[in-house]
C-alpha positions in Angstrom: 0.0 0.1 0.1 2.7 2.5 0.9 4.7 1.6 -2.2 1.6 2.1 -4.3 1.1 5.6 -2.6 4.7 6.7 -3.1 4.6 5.6 -6.8 1.5 7.6 -7.4 3.2 10.7 -5.5 6.4 10.4 -7.5 4.4 10.3 -10.8 2.5 13.2 -10.0 5.5 15.0 -8.9 7.4 14.2 -12.2 4.2 15.4 -14.4 4.0 18.6 -12.3 7.6 19.2 -12.8 7.3 18.5 -16.4 4.4 20.9 -16.8 6.3 23.7 -14.9 9.6 23.1 -17.0 7.5 23.3 -20.3 6.1 26.7 -19.3 9.3 28.0 -17.5 10.6 29.9 -20.6 7.8 31.1 -22.7 9.8 33.6 -24.5 12.2 31.1 -26.1 11.2 30.5 -29.8 13.2 27.1 -29.8 14.9 24.6 -27.5 17.5 22.1 -28.2 17.1 18.5 -26.9 19.9 16.4 -25.8 20.1 14.9 -29.4 20.8 18.4 -30.8 17.5 18.5 -32.6 15.5 21.8 -32.6 11.8 21.8 -31.4 9.2 24.5 -31.2 8.6 25.8 -27.8 5.1 25.9 -26.5 3.4 29.1 -26.0 2.4 30.1 -22.6 -1.2 29.3 -22.1 -1.6 32.0 -19.4 0.0 34.8 -21.5 -3.3 35.9 -23.3 -5.2 36.0 -19.9 -5.8 39.4 -18.4 -4.8 40.1 -14.9 -8.2 40.2 -13.0 -6.7 42.5 -10.4 -4.9 45.0 -12.8 -8.0 47.3 -13.1 -8.8 47.4 -9.4 -7.3 50.3 -7.5 -5.4 49.6 -4.2 -7.9 50.9 -1.7 -4.9 51.6 0.8 -2.8 53.4 -1.8 -4.3 56.8 -1.3 -4.6 56.4 2.4 -0.9 55.6 2.7 0.5 58.4 0.6 -0.9 61.4 2.1 -2.2 62.8 5.5 -5.1 64.7 3.7 -3.9 68.3 4.2 -0.9 70.6 4.8 0.6 70.7 8.4 0.5 73.5 10.9 2.4 76.7 10.0 5.0 76.0 12.7 6.0 72.8 10.9 6.2 74.5 7.3 9.7 74.9 5.6 11.3 71.8 6.8 10.3 68.0 6.4 8.7 66.4 9.3 9.7 63.2 10.8 6.9 61.7 12.9 7.7 58.9 15.5 4.8 57.0 16.8 6.2 55.8 20.1 5.4 53.6 23.0 7.6 52.8 26.0 6.6 49.1 26.0 7.2 48.8 22.1 10.3 46.5 21.1 10.3 48.2 17.6 10.5 51.6 19.2 13.6 50.6 21.2 15.0 49.1 17.9 14.7 52.4 16.0 15.7 54.6 18.9 19.4 54.9 18.0 18.5 55.5 14.4 16.2 58.4 15.6 18.9 59.9 17.8 21.4 59.8 15.0 18.9 61.5 12.7 18.0 64.2 15.3 21.7 64.8 15.7 22.5 64.9 11.9 19.4 67.1 11.0 19.0 69.4 14.0 17.5 72.6 12.8 16.9 71.2 9.4 14.1 68.6 10.1 11.0 69.0 12.4 10.9 66.0 14.8 7.5 65.1 16.2 7.1 62.3 18.8 3.6 60.9 19.4 3.7 59.0 22.5 0.9 56.4 22.7 2.3 54.3 25.8 -0.8 54.7 27.8 -4.1 56.6 28.0 -2.8 60.0 29.4 0.2 60.0 26.9 -2.1 59.1 24.0 -4.5 61.8 25.0 -1.5 64.3 25.0 -0.3 62.9 21.7 -3.9 63.4 20.2 -3.9 67.0 21.4 -0.4 67.6 20.0 -1.4 65.9 16.6 -4.6 68.2 16.5 -2.5 71.2 17.0 0.1 70.2 14.3 -2.5 69.0 11.7 -1.7 65.3 12.4 -5.0 64.3 13.9 -6.1 62.0 10.8 -2.6 60.6 10.7 -2.5 59.7 14.4 -6.0 58.3 14.3 -5.0 55.8 11.4 -1.6 55.0 12.9 -1.7 54.9 16.7 -1.4 51.3 16.7 1.6 51.4 14.5 4.3 51.8 17.2 7.7 52.0 16.0 7.0 53.6 12.8 8.9 56.5 11.6 7.1 58.7 8.8 8.6 61.6 6.7 6.0 64.1 5.4 6.1 67.0 3.3 4.5 69.7 5.5 3.4 71.8 2.6 1.4 69.1 0.9 0.9 66.5 3.5 2.5 64.0 1.3 4.0 60.9 3.0 7.6 60.7 1.6 8.6 57.5 3.4 7.1 55.3 6.1 9.0 52.6 7.8 8.1 50.4 10.8 10.8 48.8 12.7 13.5 50.0 10.2 16.8 50.9 12.0 18.6 51.5 8.4 19.7 55.0 8.8 20.3 55.5 5.0 16.8 54.7 4.2 15.7 57.8 6.1 18.9 60.0 5.1 18.2 59.4 1.4 14.6 60.7 1.7 15.5 63.6 4.1 18.4 64.8 1.9 16.2 64.7 -1.3 13.4 66.7 0.6 15.9 69.2 1.7 17.3 69.8 -1.8 13.7 70.8 -3.0 
């Protein structure tokens, strides 16, 4: 019984691999067999089918790229780096050295905003601060995304970069340098 099962499984595997191999290079016009004879490659049967998802818009795309409006006047003129922070968050601890280095390297050139959502009282303070700075909608959508650093163009409200638990300094510097040269 076991031998029969494994035989069927082996045959199914070989047939599956054969089907995959025959479709693996649909762009090749011809293929050579070991006997050096030339055969015509089969056309990819899926090539003519349209992607059913291609026409559908990503419902999260517009939400992720803008906060909806320009930020408060006191943030204008400099890119804004928003840190959604919590004392209990391991990702926040992971990105803390990167954030400290960015604050050192871009002091006076970038507005740094920390929105602390550690507990109810700090979240209430963060919500008040976000409202004052024009970040209410942003905080409402992202308060559960602790450990996230977001770079925003204050004039347009466009999110230039958004990383969660990313301690790679160059990912942020590249975006900030580009924003500062505009």
